[in-house]
N, C-alpha and C positions, 0 to 999 in steps of 0.2 A: 561590367564589373572588373574584368581583367585590367582594363586601362585606367579605371577611375579610383580603385582602392588605393589609399595613400601607402607609400613605401613603409612608413612607420608602423602600419597596422598589419603588414604582411609577415608571415613566417619566413625567416631568412634561412635558406638552405645552401650552405657552402660546399663546393666540390673541390677537394684537395688531393694532391698526389704528385708524383714525379712528372717530368715532361714525357709526353707520348705514351701514357698508359691508357688513354681513351677517355679522358675526362669530358672533352667536347662532344665526342660521340655519345657518351652517356647522357649528357644534357639534351642533345638533339633527340635521343630516344625517349627520354622522360617527357619532354614537351611536345613530341611528335612534330617538331619543326626544325628547320635548319637554322638554328640560332647562332652556333659557333662554327667557325671554319675548321674542318677536319682535314688533317694532313699527316703523312708519315714523317714529315720533317719535325724534329723535336723543337719545341719553343714557339709553335705557331701562335698560340694564345699569349699575347704580350701583356695585356692588362685584364683585370677582372671584367668579365662580360655578364651583365645582369639581364635576366629574363623574368618579367612579372607574368604570372598566369594563375588560373584557377586549378587547384589540385583537390578534387572532391574525394572524400567529404571534408577535408581540412579547410578548404576555402582559399582565400588569396595568399599566394606564396611568392617569394622572390628567390629564384635560383641565381647563384653567383658562381660562374665558371672561372676559376683562378688560373694564373700562369703556373707552370711547373715550378715547384718550390726547391728543386735541386739545380736551378740555373747557376751559371758561373760568370765571372767577369763583372765589370762595373755596371753595365746595363742589366745584367742578370741580378745583381744585388738590389737594384731598384725594383725589378719585377718581384723578387722574393719579398721585399719589404711591403709592397702593395698587397701581395697575397697574404702575408701575416696580418696586416691590418684588417683584412676581410674576416679573419677569425674573430676579431673583436665584436663583430655584429652578427655572427653566425649563431642561429638558434639550434640547428641540427647540422652536423657535418657528415658528408660522405667522403670517407677516406678510400681513395681508389688506388689499387695496386694491381699489377699483373699477377695472375694466379700462380705463376711459377717463379716469381721474383720478389717475394716478400722478404725484407731484411731489416738491418739496423735503421735505415732511413725511415721506413714506414713506422717502426717502433718509436723512433724519436718524435715523429709528428703525432702519433697517437698519444704519447706521453704529454705533449703540449696541450692537446685537446682535453685530455683528462684532468690535467692540472688546472685548466680554466673551467672545468666542470661543464664542458660542452658535450651534449649527447652526440654520439658518433655511431655510424653504421659503416662497417668494413665491406667494401665492394671489391671482390676478386674478379677482375675483368679479363677478357681474352681467354676464357676457359676452353675455347675451341683449339687454342694453340698449345696450352700447357695446363696441367692440373695442379691444384694447390699441393704443397708438400704434405706428406702423410698426416702429421699431427697438428698442422696449422689451425684448422678449424676447431679442433679440440682445445688447443691452447687459448684461442680467442674466446671460445664459448665459456671456458672456465673463468674468464675475466668479465663475464656478463655482457659480452659484446654480440650484437647481431651481425651475422655474416651472410652476405648474399653473393652468389656466383652469377656472373653475367657474360654475355657476348653482346656488347653495346652495338656493334656494327649491324647485327641482324635483329636486335631486340630481345634476344633470349634472356630471361631472368628479370626483365624490366618490370613486369607485373609483380613479381615477388618483391622487388625493391620498393615499388609504390606502397605495397602493403606494409613493409617494414617502416617506411616513413610515417605512415599513419599511426603505427603503434609507438613510435618514438617521439611524437610531438610532445613537448613539455607541458605539464599540467597548467603552468602559469600562462601559457598561450591560450589554451582551450578555455580557461577560466579567468580571462582577463579582468582586472579590477575595473570598477566603474569610474567615470570621471566625476559625475555629480550624483549618481543614482543612490548612493548611501547617505547623501547629505540632504536630499530633497525627497521626502516621502511621496508616494503616488497621490495625486490629487492636490499637492502643494505646488507653490510657484517659486521659480528662480528668476531673478531679474539680471539680465546680462547687459553690461555697459560696454558698448562698442564704439569707440571714437572713429570718426571718418576723417582721417588726416592724410598726410603725404604718404605714409607707409601702408595705408589701406589699399589693397589691390582694386583697380577700377572695376566696378560692376560686380564685385563678389566679396565675401568675407574671408578672413584668414582661416587656416585649417583648424586651430584650436577652438575657434568660435563655432564653426560648423559641426565639429565632432561633439562639442558640449551640447548643442541644440539636439543633435540626434540622440545622445545619451539620455537626455531628459525625456524625449518623446518615447524612447524605448522603455523608460521606467514609468510611463503613464503620468508624468508630471507636467505642469504647465510651464510656459516659458514666455517672458516678456523681454524684448530686445529694444534698447534705447541708446541714444547718444548721451554723453556725459552731461551736456547742457540741459537735457530733458529729464534727468533722473528724479530730481526732487518733485516735479509735477507728477511724474508717473507714479511715484510712491504715494503721493497724496490721494490719487484716484483709487487706490486699492482699498477694498473693504477690510482686509486684514493684512498684516505685514508678510512679506515673502519669507520663505525658508532661508534664503541666502541671496546676497548680491555679489555678483562676480564681475570684476572690471579688468580691462586692459591695464597692465601695471603702470603705463605712462600716465594714466588718469587717477592714480591711487589717491593723491591728496584731495582733489576736488570730490571724488566719489565718497571718500571717508567723511568729508565735511557734510555731505548731503544725505548720508545714510544714518538713520537713527542708531544710537549706540547699542541698542538691544537687538539689532538685526545683524546676523553673521555676515561677515565681509571677507572676501579673499580675491585672488586674481587668477586669470587663466594660466599664467605662468606657474603659479604655485600649485594649481591643480595638476599641471603636467609634470611638475617636480615629483609629485606623488605617483602619477601614472607611469612615467618613464624612468624614474630613478629611485632614490631612497630619501624620503622627506626628512627623517631625523638626521641623516648625514648632512643633507643640505642645510638644515637648521643649525647644526653645529658649525658648519662652514660660514654661514652668514654671521654668526656671533663673533667670529674672528675679525670681522671688519672693524670692530671696536678696538682691536689691538694693532691695526695697520699704522705704519708711520710714514711720513714723507720720504720718498725715495724707494719705497718697497715696489717690487714688481708684481703685477697682476696679469694673469692670462685670461683673455676673453675668448671663449670657444663658441662658435656659432655653427649650427648644423647645416643650414642652407647657405647657398653661395650667391645670394642676390647682390646686385650692385648697390653699395651703400648710398643713401641719400644724404642731403645736407645735414639733417638733424637726426642721424641714425641712432637707434636705441642702444646698440652695442658699442658703437665707435665714438659716440658723442655724449648721449644723455647719461648713461650709467657711469662712464668715466667722470663726467662732470659732477654727478651727485656723490660719488665716492670721494672725489678730491675735496669737495666742499665739506664732507663729513670728517675727513682726516685732517683737513686744515693745511694741506700742503700738497705738492705735486707728487703723483704716483707715476710709475712707469708701466704703460700698458702694451701688451703684445696681443695681436689678434690672429686667430686661425679660423678656417672655414671648412665646411664639408667633413670629410673623413680624416683630415689632417689633425694630428694631435702629437705634441712633442714626446719623445721617449724620455728625455731628461727634464724633469720638473724641478730640479734642485734649486734653481734661481728664483722660483716664484714663492710668494707668501700666500697667494690665494688663486684659485681657479674659479671663474664665474662662467657657468654654462647657460646656454639659451634653453628654452622650453623643450627643444628636441622634438618638435612635432613631426619632422620628416625623418627622424631616426627611430630605429626600434629600441626597445628597452634593453636588449642585450648589449648594444653598443654603449649606451649610457652607463650601465652597470659596470662594463669593462673599464670605462674611463674613471668611474668612482674608485674601483679597486686599484687602478694604476696610481691615482692620487693618494690613496691610503698607504700603499706600499712606499711611496715617496715621502710620506709624512707631510703632505701639502693639503690644507683644507680646501673643500670644493663646495660651492653653492650654485644657485641658478639665478637668472635675471630677476624674476619676480621677488625672490627672497632678498636679494641684494638691494633692490629698490625699496622694498618695505622697510628693511632695517635702516638704510641710510636716510629715509624720510621720516623715521620715528614712529612708524605705525606697524612695527613688526608683531607686537603682541596681539593686536587686533586681527591682523591678517592670518595668524595661526590659531585663533580661537576655534575654528571648525575642526581642528585636528588635534585631539587630546595628546597623542604621543609626542608630536612636535612641540606642543605647548609645554609639556612636562620637561622637555630638554631646556627650553627657555627658562622655566621656573627654577630648575636645578642650577643653571648658570647664574641666575640672579641671586639665589641663596648662597652660592659659593663666591659671589662677587668677582667673577673672572672677566667681565667686560664692562 
């Protein structure tokens, strides 16, 4: 389980603080492994170090050991930037400081975490060398912060820290929303349309498809998996219509043509827009495609860093469909992995992938970044459905998103 649970389903625990306060020692103590290099030399950790593991009773987690955020110089600036990007995907933060050296730096980092509404635990490390200032624990407790004293080098206080982590896990992680469970009642069937094309990994299914199947099984629902060419015959063989048909977005048009109008239809990408992001925000973003003009700049953000193929969905197909819809050339910029521009001012739209390998916190951080910049954001499946003219049908299973569309139509804004 430790190695097979996808990153996007793990609780992300970020470890932050100055250089040489014992962050790596703390990670090694928590994981009971020598994951990070420990040294008295400041700045030993140069890039975020990730360690997936099981932390019972929470389950699968991903620890992120970051570089000291007080680094200086050009290289230090790059390390600090990578560390700050780790905050974007952190579900729970461990703010580590030396017990006797808490000051304005720690306060500023704590303020940034609180501004982002990231749950934080204050870890006062090296308590064998110095004790916390007299009223520090009181002042932190008054701000409803959990404080744990540790000596990471010998494991003192690590058990208390594990217990604090369990108490701090966000409710939305413990009560994660279903992928399909609320759309397909127990005993009913979903038909999943899975094209086997150049982008399908050899010998296996892609992550959203696997997770959707597991979600249906967990909900005591039935599941039929077919390729797009076999959908019509498969539906004809059923004694009663399925509760929903879910397709890979690239096959939207053919699947829509072969699925009876009274059968709900959507895509894996739209399901993950709801699971990992904010479906109504993505709906509003997709509606702005109708206001794009030739020459506008569009940012394509892809979570995974696979090598693009000849007819890649994010680099070829979606740009082609958007260009055809707009009726003129658009300027596309592509980013991958955890890269995401600080300055979005030049873009008219951000189109994000389904984010199956990212956690929800990172996607929501990007949505908030777009909101603050005044730039609409949507995702791959939403953009495809809109540009192909089947947006309304793809949103029917989701009343709140459908109401956004209806309101836009009443206002005549697209």
